[in-house]
C-alpha positions as CSV (number, residue, x, y, z in Angstrom):
1,X,266.1,164.5,293.0
2,X,267.3,163.0,296.4
3,X,271.0,164.4,296.1
4,X,269.4,168.0,295.4
5,X,267.3,167.7,298.3
6,X,270.3,167.4,300.6
7,X,271.8,170.7,302.2
8,X,275.5,169.8,302.6
9,X,276.1,172.9,304.7
10,X,273.7,171.7,307.7
11,X,274.6,168.0,308.7
12,X,273.7,166.5,311.8
13,X,274.9,163.4,313.5
14,X,273.4,161.2,316.1
15,X,274.2,157.8,317.7
16,X,273.2,155.5,320.5
17,X,275.7,154.0,323.1
18,X,279.0,153.5,321.1
19,X,277.4,155.2,318.2
20,X,277.0,158.3,320.7
21,X,280.5,158.4,321.1
22,X,281.2,158.1,317.4
23,X,278.8,161.1,316.9
24,X,280.6,163.2,319.3
25,X,283.8,162.2,317.8
26,X,282.8,162.8,314.3
27,X,281.4,166.1,315.5
28,X,284.9,167.4,316.7
29,X,286.7,166.1,314.0
30,X,284.6,167.3,310.9
31,X,283.6,170.9,310.7
32,X,280.9,169.8,307.9
33,X,278.5,168.8,311.0
34,X,276.2,171.4,312.3
35,X,274.6,169.5,315.2
36,X,275.0,166.4,317.2
37,X,272.7,164.3,319.4
38,X,273.8,161.4,321.7
39,X,271.2,158.6,322.9
40,X,272.5,157.3,326.2
41,X,276.2,157.6,324.8
42,X,279.2,155.9,325.9
43,X,281.6,158.6,326.8
44,X,284.3,156.4,328.6
45,X,286.2,155.5,325.4
46,X,286.2,159.3,324.0
47,X,289.8,160.8,324.2
48,X,290.5,163.5,326.9
49,X,291.3,166.1,324.2
50,X,287.6,166.0,322.9
51,X,286.4,165.7,326.4
52,X,288.4,168.8,327.7
53,X,287.6,170.9,324.7
54,X,283.9,170.1,323.8
55,X,282.5,171.0,320.6
56,X,281.5,174.2,319.0
57,X,278.0,173.2,317.6
58,X,274.8,172.3,319.4
59,X,274.8,169.2,321.4
60,X,272.0,167.3,323.1
61,X,272.5,164.1,325.1
62,X,269.3,162.2,326.3
63,X,269.9,158.9,328.3
64,X,269.2,157.0,331.4
65,X,269.4,158.7,335.1
66,X,272.5,156.7,335.8
67,X,275.0,154.5,334.3
68,X,275.2,151.7,337.1
69,X,278.5,150.7,338.5
70,X,280.3,153.1,335.5
71,X,280.3,156.7,337.3
72,X,283.2,157.6,335.0
73,X,280.8,157.7,332.0
74,X,278.7,160.8,333.4
75,X,281.9,162.2,334.9
76,X,283.1,162.5,331.5
77,X,280.0,163.7,329.9
78,X,279.7,166.6,332.5
79,X,283.2,167.8,331.6
80,X,282.5,167.5,327.9
81,X,279.1,169.2,328.5
82,X,280.8,172.1,330.4
83,X,283.3,172.6,327.6
84,X,280.8,172.8,324.9
85,X,280.7,176.2,323.2
86,X,277.2,176.2,321.6
87,X,273.9,175.5,323.4
88,X,274.2,172.3,325.1
89,X,271.4,170.1,326.7
90,X,271.5,166.9,329.1
91,X,268.1,165.1,329.6
92,X,268.3,162.2,331.8
93,X,265.0,160.1,332.3
94,X,264.1,158.4,335.3
95,X,263.6,154.7,335.3
96,X,264.9,154.1,331.7
97,X,267.6,151.6,330.8
98,X,270.4,151.7,328.3
99,X,268.3,149.6,325.7
100,X,265.2,152.1,326.1
101,X,267.2,154.2,323.7
102,X,267.8,151.9,321.0
103,X,265.1,149.7,318.9
104,X,265.3,146.6,320.6
105,X,262.6,147.2,323.1
106,X,260.1,148.7,320.8
107,X,259.5,145.8,318.5
108,X,257.1,144.0,320.7
109,X,255.4,144.2,324.0
110,X,257.3,141.1,325.1
111,X,260.6,143.1,324.2
112,X,259.6,146.1,326.1
113,X,258.8,144.0,329.4
114,X,262.2,142.0,329.0
115,X,264.5,145.3,328.2
116,X,262.8,148.3,329.2
117,X,262.7,150.5,332.4
118,X,259.9,151.0,334.4
119,X,259.2,154.6,332.9
120,X,258.9,153.4,329.3
121,X,255.6,153.2,327.7
122,X,254.2,152.0,324.3
123,X,254.7,155.6,323.0
124,X,258.5,156.2,324.3
125,X,260.2,155.4,320.9
126,X,257.5,157.6,319.1
127,X,258.2,160.6,321.6
128,X,261.9,160.0,321.3
129,X,261.8,160.4,317.4
130,X,259.8,163.3,317.6
131,X,262.5,164.6,320.4
132,X,265.4,164.0,317.7
133,X,263.5,165.7,314.8
134,X,262.6,168.7,317.1
135,X,266.4,168.9,317.8
136,X,267.5,168.8,314.5
137,X,264.6,171.0,313.0
138,X,265.7,173.8,315.5
139,X,269.6,173.7,314.6
140,X,269.6,172.8,311.2
141,X,266.3,174.2,309.6
142,X,265.7,177.1,312.2
143,X,262.2,175.6,313.0
144,X,262.1,176.6,316.6
145,X,259.6,175.1,319.1
146,X,259.6,173.3,322.2
147,X,260.7,170.1,321.3
148,X,261.9,169.1,324.7
149,X,258.2,169.2,326.2
150,X,257.4,165.8,324.6
151,X,259.9,164.1,326.8
152,X,259.8,166.7,330.0
153,X,256.0,166.6,329.9
154,X,255.6,162.6,329.7
155,X,258.3,161.5,331.9
156,X,260.3,162.3,335.0
157,X,263.2,164.0,333.7
158,X,266.3,165.9,334.8
159,X,267.3,168.7,332.5
160,X,270.4,170.7,331.9
161,X,270.8,173.7,329.4
162,X,273.3,176.2,328.7
């Protein structure tokens, strides 16, 4: 039953940090992928051919406001974003950290205090999950609704969309 429920013509990929760069690289290399989401992804190791070409499918990046001491990461993200041919989003949430986009600070209140930015509350992981599902619902299932609002309405966020 599981195999029959999978639509192999509508594949979405996402990842966090290095997994985000893997999702971007996979989307550039594999035409079976229909949408790509990146959680505070690491763009520095992505080859220039991919950065300078972008991808032809919907793309969404959500992450921290800045990568401290690594300006090249957002320089490469911005170049990549400008070269994407389909809908593309960048959402940067103020006062978050890299680990806020992983599972680690969401296992306990102590983890949240140690690893999280000031803007992260106990609903952050749930809201990120709703955001991810919303992106893929729109671009893989054609269920359109304001999935960005779950983040924009609850956190101070800079949004770019093309």
